[in-house]
N, C-alpha and C positions, 0 to 999 in steps of 0.2 A: 503494499500499500504506499509506504514512504517513497518507493521508486516511482509509482504512478503519480504521486503528488509532485515530485521534483520535475518530472517530465512535463506535467501540466503547467507548472509555473515557468519553466523555460520556454514553452510554447507561447505563453502570453507576454514574455518579455518584449516582443516586437510591437505591442500596443502601448508602448510608452508614449508620453506626450511629444517627445522629439520625433517628428515625422521623417526627418531628413535621414537618408541612408547613403552609404558610400557608392552604392550602385546607381543612385539617381544622379550623383555628381559626375560619375563616369559616363552615364548615358548622355548627359547634356554636353559634356566636354569632348567626347570621342565621336566628333563629327566626320561624316564621310560625304563630301559634296556631290550633288548631282545637278549639272547645269546643262550645257548644250550637248547635242549628240556628238559633235566633233570631239569636244573635250573628253566626253565619256569613252569614245573609241580609243583615244590616246591615253587611256588610264588616268585621265585628269592631270597628266604631266605637262601642264601648260604654263608653269611659272616663268619659264624663259622664252617660250614662243610668243605669248601675248597675241593681240589681235583677236581675241575670243572673249565673249562676255564672262564665261566662267572664271577667267584669270583675275577678274576684279575681286573675287573672294579668296584668291590664292596669293598672287603677286600683282597688286594694282598698277605697277608700272607697265603692264601689258596693255593698258589703255593707250599708251603713248605710240604703239606701233600702228594704230588705225590711221589710214590715209584718207578714208571717206566715212561718211556717216552710215549708220546701220540700225536697222530694227530686226529683232530676232525673237522667236517664240518657240517653246519646246514642250510639247505634250509627251507624256511617258505612260506606258502600260506596264504595270508591275504585277508580278505573281510571286507569292510567297508560299512555299511548301514547308510545313513543320512536322518533324517526327519526334514524338515524346516517348522515350523508352523508360519503362518501370519493370525491373526484373528482366524476364525473357520476352516481354510483350511490347510492341511498338504501336503507337496510335498516330495516324496521319491526318492532318487537317490542312487547309489551304485558304488563301485570301487573294482576291483579284481586285485591282483598282486601276482607274484611269485618272490622272491628275496633271497639273502643270509643274514641270521641273524648273522652268526658267522662262522669263520674259524681260526684255531689256531694250533700251535705246541708247545709242552712242552718237555723240556729236563731235565734229572736227572744226575748229576754228583756226585757220591758218594765220600765223603772225609774221611771216616772212616770205618774200618772193624767192629767196635763195635757200640753199641747203645748209647754210651755216647759221650758228646761234640758235635761238629757240624757234623751231620751224613751225610748231603748232601747239595749241592748247586743246586738249581733248576732255570730254566729260561724258559721264554715263549714269543712268538711273535704271533701276529694275530690281529683280530678285533672283536668287538661286536657292534651290532646296539643299539644305545641309544635313538633314536628318529625316528618315522615314521610319516611323515606329509601327507600321501596320503588320499584324499577323494574327492568326487564330491557332490554338492548339488545345489539346484535352487529354485526359487520362481516366481510365476506369480501374477499379479494384473491387472485385466481387467477393461475397461470402467471408467478409472480415468479422473477426471476433472483437476488434478494437474500434470504438466509435468516438468521434469528436465530442459527443455529448458527455461521455465518461470523463474526458479531459476537462471539459467546462465544469462539470460538478466537482471533480477533484480540486480544481483551482479555487472554486468557491468556498469549498471546505477549508483549504489550507489558509485562505485569506479571511475566513470567518466573516463573510459578507452577510450582513443581517437581512431579514425579510424587509424591514422598513427601508433600508438603504436601497434595495433593489426595486421597491415600489415607487421610488422617486422618479421625476422625468428624466430622460436620458441625458439632458444637458447638465444635470446636477451630479451625474455619475462620472468617476474617473475614466478617461478614455480606455485605459488598460482593462477595465471591467465591463466594457460594452458588450462583448460576446456573451458574458454571463447574463447581463441585463436583457439582451435580446432573447436568449433562450428561456429566461424566466417569464418574460411577457408572452411568449408563444407556447407556454406549457410544455417545454421540452425537458425542463428539469423540475423536480418536485421536492418540497421540504420533507425531510425524514420525520417519522413519527416515533414518539416514546412508547413505552409499554401501555400507557393509558390512551394512546391514540391522539396525543396532542402534538402539534408541530414543534420540532426542535429548531430554534432560531440559529441560523448559521451553518445548518447541516443539510445537505442536499444529495440527491441521487438523480440519474437520468431516468426517463420513463421507460427505457429498454428493460426487458426481462433479463434475468441472469443467463449468460451464454447465448443471448440472441445475436444472430448474425446480421450484418448490414452490407448493402451493395453501395460502393462509393463512386462518385464521379466528380471531377474538377474540370472546369473549362475556362479558357481565357480568350478574350477578344480585345485586341489592341488596335488603335487607330491614331492618326495625327502624325505630327513631326515638327520640324523647325524650318521655317523659311527665312532667309537672310535678305533684307532689303538693303541695297547698296547705293551709295551716292559717291561716285568716284570722280577724280580729276587727275590729269597727268600732263607731262611735258615731253615733247620730242625735241631733243637738243642735237643738232648736227647729224641726225639719223644714226647716232652712235651711242648716245646715252639717253635713257628713258627714266623718268621719275614718275611716281604715282602715289596716291593716297586714297583709301576708301574708308568712309564712315559706314560701319555695319550696324543695322538694327534688326535683331532676330526676334521673330514672333514664335513663341513657344506655345503649343497647343497639343498635349498628349492626353490620351484617355485609355484606361484599361478597366474592363468589367470582368471580374472573375466570380464564378459561382461554384460552391461546393455543395453537393447533394448527397443525402443518404436515404436509402429505401430499406424499410424493415417491415416485413408483412404487408399490411394494407395501408401503412403509414409512411410518411416521408417528410423531409424538410429540406430547405435550401438556405445556406449561408452565403451572402453575397457581399462584394466590395465593388463599389462604383468609384473609381479613382480618376481625378481630373487635375492636371498640372498645367497652368497657364501663366503666362508672363512675358516679359520683354528682356532682351539682352543687348548690350551696347559694347562696341569695340572699335578700335582703330587699326588700320592696316597701313604700313608704309613699305614701299618697295622700290627697287631699281633693277634695270636691265642694262647691260653694257655689251656692245659688239666690238671686241678687239679686232675682228675681221668680219667681213660681210657674211660668211657662213658659220660664225661661231657667236653664240648668245650665252651670257652668263647672268643669272639673276639671284637676288637676295631680297627677302621680305621678313618683316617682323610684325607679328600680330600681338597686340596688347591682350591681356586676359579679357574675356567677355564677362561683363558685369551683368548678372541676371537678377532681376526683380521678380519673385515668383509667388504664386498663390496656389496652394494645394487644398483641394476639397476631396474628402473621402466619406462616402456614404456607406455605412454598414447596415445591412438589413437581414432579417430572418423571417422566413415564411414557413409555417408548419401546416401540414395536411394530415390532420387526425380525424377524429369524429366530426370535429368542426375545423375550419380554417382560421388561422390566426397569422398576423404579421405585426412587425415592429421594426423601426429603423431610426437612425440618427445620422446627422451630418457634422463632420469635424472639419474645421478650417484652420490652416496655418498660412502665415506669410513670412518669407524669409528671403535672403539674398545668397548668391553663390558667385565665386570667382573661379573661371576656368584657368588653366595654366597659360603662360606665355608660350608662343609658338614661333619658331624660326624656320624658314623655308629656304633651302639652297637649291638652285636649279641650273640646268644647263642644256644646250640643244645645239645640234650640228645640222645645218641646212645644205642639201645637195642641190644647189642652184634652184631651178624651178621643178625639179623631179621628186623631191621628198625631204624627209627630216627624221631624225631621232631625238628624243628628249628624255629628260629625267628630272624628278623632284625628290628631295630628301627632306623630310619634315620632322623637326625635333620638338618633343614635349616631355615635360616632367609632371606626370599625373599626381605625384605625391604633393605638388604645390596647390592642388585645388583646395579652396577654403569656403566654408559656410560663414555667413555673417547674419546675426540676428536683425530682424526688422524692428523699427522703432515701436511697433505696436505689440510685439511679443518679446518677452524677456527670457526665454529659455536659454539654458546653458548649452553651447554647441561645442565646447571644448573636447568632449569625448568623441564625437563623430569626426571632428577634424584631426584628432590623434589617430583614429582608425584609418583615416585617408592617408596620413603621413606614413603610417606603418604598413598600409595595404597595397601600395602602388609603386611602380618603378617608372624611370624614364624610359623613353622609346623613340625609335627612329622609324617613321613611315616612309616607304619608298614607293614611287610611281614611275613607270617607264611607258614610253609610247613610240610609235613609228608610223610614218605616213609615206605613201608612194603613189605618184600619179601614173596610172596605167594608160591615161589618154589626156589630152589637154583639159578636159572638162570633168574627168572622173578620177577620184582618189580611193585608194584602199587603206585602211588603218587597222591597227591592233595595239592593245595595251594591257598592262599588268599593274595591279596595286597590292601591296603587302602592308598589313596593319598588324604588327606584333601584339601579343597579349601583354598588357601592362599590369594586370592584377596578380597579386601574390596569393598563394594558397593560405587561407586562414588557418590558425592553429585550433580553433574550436568550432562550435556550431555556428552556422550562418543561414539566414533565411532571405537571401538575395540571389539573383543570377550571377554565377561565377564562370567567367570565360575560361574555356578549357582548350582552346585551339586558336592559333594565329588565323586571322581573317585574310583570305586572298580573293582578289577580284580579277576576272578575266574578261576581256571585251574585244569586239571586232566590229567594224563598220565600213560604210561606203559614203562617199560624198560626191555631189554634183554641183558645178558652179558655172554659170553662164550669164554674161551681160548684166552682172549685179545681182541676179537672183541665185540663191543657193539652197540646196536641200540636203540634209545628212540623215542617215539612219544608222542606229548602233544597237547591237545586242550585248548585254553584260550579264554575268552570273557570279555570285558569291556564295560561300558556305561559311556559316558560323556554328559554333558548338558551345553549349553552356551546360553547367551543372545546376540543378534546382532542388531545393528543399522547401517543402510547404509545411505549414504548422499542423495540418491535419495528420492523423496517424497513418502509417504505411506510405506516405507520399514523400519519402525522403530519397536521396541518392538517385534522382531522375536525370536523364540526359536529354537535353533539347538540341536538335539539330535543325537549323534553318537554311534552306536553299532559296535564295532571292534571285529572280530573273527579271530583267527589264528590257523593254524595247523602247528606244528613245528616238524621237523624230523631231528634227529641227528644220524650220523654214525661215529664211531671212532675205532681207533685201539691202543691198548697199546703194547709197545715193549721194 
């Protein structure tokens, strides 16, 4: 019994008032840009190439290589296939979506009739998608002798939560006690009785019979992402040196709905979490590109930390389907701030005249430098989670490479590769957040057509990610989640 109580208490530790987790910080900071189809086909290794709207979010000096104004728009078709493995069984689910990856306008203002001095000032406005969060996955576990309701009852007994305490409105209950409150409201746990049939205050048991088996199911549906709105400007100096700056405003809109259900006999219940994270991020990017020779380009960019102002809403709810149906819910809101790490991007490219090019980007970040900061409206202590971040992450070097070759004056073929090493360290104790288990690789290939100012590009890309998951419900630990993400990116644009 003591073992069961300790397990129950450890499960409910995640319902502390501090909602911030190290995985949330990593999710928001570990961005993988999706802009134009040409950039995607080149593995987004456009830091030294420039002349592409995606470069405004990588190395803003790329804006200086524009010779004419341009409008560009990029829809994308994305398909996510998720395999969640528990023991020897794997459960597959998928999600399909069509959205805009990029839209932008670039203008060129000539400042000189010669090729010396400041040749032009260029400006751009639009957005690039820098994080896609969409996926679905689920897991089943049938004929289990362990129920989440037993954990809830054991926790309530260990904490000696009184009947009068649980009868209060949910906003008067500590957040860590909300699952117990919801189970109490929906008659899924009952007070124990003494020998005279009177209720024992602070003593509970679930409504399951002894040794009753349950069928378990948990499902996840995620949507949203981050779009970065960019305001860029740059200079072309002597057609040799290019300078640029981008003000980035990131719109954060993430949502996850997870539902855990148990079926026992003719009865069942669902415990759900509806999680929303919204906010805005602000950053500044500075960059330069230098051409020591006409066919060689070298780039360097510095990104300040993105300062996020975030609002998190989590609705917890319980629906029971017994002789009668009952439901209860509560909404908890937090507001806090986050700083992502500094980012340095080193780039290079070699141009084969008018026939093609090869390019690379090397992107350095130290994820241990991510930091939460409290909002003025909330005075929670964030030192513990910041210490977890410092101890839980490494620095890393992301690498992107690409190549392009013109098979005809108007047609180009492209290919690219991106490598994002895992920056998470293996935790020493229990954890209840996604833990990356494999370096992320992205492969891409595409075609481009360009004629009389009009251009159209199409790209296919694929990436595979692997995570370890532990959920608070019994039997749902040591699960492996494998995500395969495929995208078809289509860009159309016009130069004028």
